[in-house]
C-alpha positions as CSV (number, residue, x, y, z in Angstrom):
1,M,3.5,3.3,-10.1
2,K,3.3,0.5,-7.5
3,R,6.4,-0.7,-5.9
4,R,6.9,-4.5,-5.9
5,H,8.6,-6.1,-3.0
6,Q,10.5,-9.3,-3.7
7,N,10.0,-12.2,-1.3
8,I,13.3,-13.3,0.1
9,F,12.1,-16.8,0.6
10,I,12.1,-19.5,-2.0
11,G,9.0,-19.5,-4.2
12,N,5.7,-18.6,-2.6
13,M,6.2,-21.1,0.3
14,R,6.0,-18.3,2.9
15,N,2.9,-16.7,1.4
16,R,0.7,-19.6,2.1
17,L,-0.6,-21.1,5.3
18,Y,0.8,-24.6,6.0
19,R,0.9,-27.1,8.8
20,D,4.4,-27.2,10.2
21,S,5.1,-30.9,10.9
22,E,8.7,-30.2,12.0
23,N,7.5,-28.2,15.1
24,S,4.2,-29.9,15.6
25,V,2.7,-31.2,18.7
26,I,-0.5,-32.7,17.3
27,F,-1.2,-31.6,13.7
28,G,1.2,-28.7,13.4
29,V,-1.6,-26.2,13.0
30,C,-0.4,-23.9,15.8
31,A,3.2,-24.0,14.5
32,G,2.0,-23.2,11.0
33,L,-0.2,-20.3,12.2
34,A,2.7,-18.9,14.2
35,D,5.1,-19.1,11.3
36,Y,2.6,-17.5,8.9
37,F,1.7,-14.6,11.1
38,G,5.2,-14.2,12.7
39,F,4.1,-15.1,16.2
40,D,6.0,-17.1,18.8
41,V,4.8,-20.8,18.7
42,K,4.5,-21.1,22.4
43,L,2.3,-18.0,22.6
44,T,0.1,-19.3,19.8
45,R,-0.3,-22.6,21.5
46,I,-1.3,-20.9,24.8
47,C,-3.9,-18.7,23.0
48,V,-5.4,-21.8,21.3
49,A,-5.5,-23.6,24.6
50,I,-7.2,-20.7,26.3
51,G,-9.6,-20.5,23.4
52,G,-10.2,-24.2,23.7
53,F,-11.2,-23.8,27.4
54,C,-13.6,-21.0,26.6
55,F,-15.0,-22.3,23.3
56,F,-14.1,-26.0,23.3
57,P,-16.3,-27.4,20.5
58,T,-15.7,-24.5,18.1
59,V,-11.9,-24.5,18.6
60,L,-11.7,-28.3,18.3
61,V,-13.7,-28.4,15.1
62,I,-11.6,-25.5,13.5
63,Y,-8.4,-27.1,14.6
64,V,-9.3,-30.5,13.2
65,I,-10.5,-29.0,9.9
66,L,-7.3,-27.0,9.5
67,G,-5.3,-30.1,10.4
68,L,-6.9,-32.1,7.7
69,L,-7.2,-29.4,5.0
70,L,-3.8,-27.6,5.2
71,D,-0.9,-29.0,3.3
72,D,2.3,-30.0,5.1
73,S,5.0,-27.4,4.8
74,P,7.4,-28.1,2.0
75,H,10.6,-27.6,4.0
76,A,13.9,-28.4,2.4
77,P,16.2,-30.8,4.2
78,R,18.1,-29.1,7.1
79,E,21.5,-29.9,5.6
80,E,20.8,-27.8,2.5
81,V,19.2,-24.7,4.1
82,R,20.6,-22.5,6.9
83,D,17.4,-21.2,8.2
84,D,17.3,-18.4,10.8
85,P,13.9,-18.6,12.5
86,E,14.3,-15.2,14.2
87,L,15.0,-13.5,10.8
88,R,12.0,-15.2,9.3
89,R,9.8,-14.0,12.1
90,R,11.0,-10.5,11.8
91,V,10.6,-10.4,8.1
92,R,7.0,-11.7,8.5
93,S,6.1,-9.3,11.2
94,E,8.1,-6.1,10.3
95,P,9.4,-6.4,6.7
96,H,10.4,-2.8,6.2
97,A,12.2,-2.5,9.5
98,T,14.1,-5.7,8.8
99,L,15.0,-4.6,5.3
100,R,16.4,-1.3,6.8
101,S,18.4,-3.3,9.3
102,V,19.8,-5.6,6.6
103,R,20.6,-2.5,4.4
104,H,22.5,-0.9,7.3
105,R,24.5,-4.1,7.9
106,F,25.4,-4.3,4.2
107,R,26.5,-0.7,4.1
108,E,28.7,-1.1,7.1
109,L,30.2,-4.3,5.6
110,D,30.8,-2.4,2.4
111,R,32.6,0.4,4.2
112,R,34.8,-2.1,6.0
113,L,35.6,-3.8,2.8
114,Q,36.5,-0.5,1.1
115,R,38.9,0.3,4.0
116,L,40.4,-3.1,3.7
117,E,40.9,-2.8,0.0
118,K,42.4,0.7,0.4
119,H,44.9,-0.7,3.0
120,V,45.8,-3.8,0.9
121,T,46.4,-1.8,-2.2
122,S,48.4,0.9,-0.5
123,K,52.2,1.4,-0.9
124,K,52.6,1.1,2.9
125,Y,51.1,-2.4,2.8
126,R,53.4,-3.5,-0.1
127,L,56.4,-2.1,1.6
128,Q,55.5,-3.9,4.9
129,R,55.1,-7.2,3.0
130,E,58.5,-6.8,1.4
131,F,60.1,-6.1,4.8
132,D,58.4,-9.2,6.3
133,G,59.7,-11.2,3.3
134,L,63.2,-10.2,4.1
135,G,63.1,-11.7,7.5
136,D,62.4,-15.2,6.2
């Protein structure tokens, strides 16, 4: 039986290649490629620039074609979405390691919450609250 991994991003937005007009310099092709493959945008732009010096006509034609054919990324307004670009990059490049890290954090938070609940529901806590209430 195959395991299905759920995409943590809304819809299939992160499964397609888009132009990223929010982080664009010319068309947003490099920013879109960096987002899709989980690379750093600056590194992607440097690689495209080096490729442009070596194979100028080919890189220029491919860049312009991608700039014209790719759809603009359907980002939600920034006020509505709290987006963590580092998390998005890690999920894109290392999904299993990121999931393990998130699971570890949730387990630790669950343990802390259990200790807090145990303390708050203890007789010692209630007694301390009653003593504090007497001082008022």
